[in-house]
KEZA-400550 format. One record per residue (C-alpha): x, y, z. Coordinates in nm, 4 decimals. Layout:
BEGIN
KETI        px        py        pz
KETI         X         Y         Z
...
This chain:
BEGIN
KETI        px        py        pz
KETI  -12.8483    4.8971   13.5233
KETI  -13.0821    4.7477   13.7905
KETI  -13.1066    4.8724   14.1018
KETI  -13.1400    4.6066   14.3824
KETI  -13.5095    4.6165   14.5764
KETI  -13.4435    4.6578   14.9631
KETI  -13.6305    4.5836   15.2183
KETI  -13.6791    4.6566   15.5505
KETI  -13.7363    4.4559   15.8850
KETI  -13.8813    4.5153   16.1860
KETI  -13.9519    4.3242   16.4602
KETI  -14.2880    4.4454   16.6540
KETI  -14.3701    4.2688   16.9908
KETI  -14.7439    4.2557   17.0859
KETI  -14.8325    4.3291   17.5027
KETI  -15.1775    4.2783   17.4713
KETI  -15.2363    3.9673   17.2865
KETI  -15.6343    4.0658   17.2616
KETI  -15.4801    4.3082   16.9993
KETI  -15.2845    4.1580   16.8083
KETI  -15.5658    4.0353   16.5570
KETI  -15.6578    4.4287   16.5362
KETI  -15.2962    4.5210   16.4841
KETI  -15.2537    4.2517   16.1962
KETI  -15.5678    4.3431   16.0191
KETI  -15.4732    4.6981   15.9767
KETI  -15.1033    4.6338   15.8561
KETI  -15.2340    4.3930   15.6309
KETI  -15.4455    4.7106   15.4536
KETI  -15.1405    4.8638   15.4033
KETI  -15.0304    4.7876   15.0159
KETI  -14.6402    4.8487   15.0876
KETI  -14.5954    4.6003   15.3087
KETI  -14.5769    4.2368   15.3361
KETI  -14.6739    4.0176   15.6463
KETI  -14.5710    3.7347   15.7290
KETI  -14.6286    3.5080   16.0815
KETI  -14.3626    3.3217   16.2103
KETI  -14.4103    2.9403   16.2726
KETI  -14.4366    2.8525   16.6011
KETI  -14.2635    2.5120   16.6882
KETI  -14.5252    2.2775   16.8947
KETI  -14.4231    1.9894   17.1255
KETI  -14.1058    1.8758   17.1725
KETI  -13.7940    1.8174   16.9377
KETI  -13.7707    1.4161   16.8297
KETI  -13.5264    1.2237   16.8683
KETI  -13.3505    1.4345   17.1292
KETI  -13.1698    1.0802   17.2943
KETI  -13.0537    1.0252   16.9543
KETI  -12.8511    1.3567   16.9692
KETI  -12.6285    1.2366   17.2179
KETI  -12.5193    0.9428   17.0845
KETI  -12.1451    0.9655   17.0838
KETI  -12.1256    1.2428   17.3148
KETI  -11.8458    1.0253   17.5033
KETI  -11.6385    0.8883   17.2464
KETI  -11.2857    0.8673   17.2536
KETI  -11.3001    0.9974   17.6236
KETI  -11.1591    0.7841   17.8725
KETI  -11.4040    0.8688   18.1160
KETI  -11.6129    0.6670   18.4122
KETI  -11.9413    0.6863   18.6151
KETI  -11.7312    0.7933   18.9703
KETI  -11.5506    1.0421   18.7691
KETI  -11.8813    1.2035   18.6791
KETI  -12.0193    1.1759   18.9759
KETI  -11.7243    1.2974   19.1797
KETI  -11.7012    1.6130   18.9301
KETI  -12.0820    1.6991   18.9484
KETI  -12.0745    1.6448   19.3505
KETI  -11.7971    1.8524   19.4388
KETI  -11.8711    2.0457   19.7629
KETI  -11.6853    2.2943   19.9662
């Protein structure tokens, strides 16, 4: 019978950006840890406007109704 390997994950937030590299170097010295850094997303998402294509499909709505609901005032 094989035992399943159990791995725990923790998230560490570093409050001082200058200490980040020091902490990483220390953790890499511990042979029982696997260090993986998150992938940083840069820039804006491409084709954001395309995500909206068809959003109003099948709805009976016009520009004046959108304006009325957007500008409701008491």
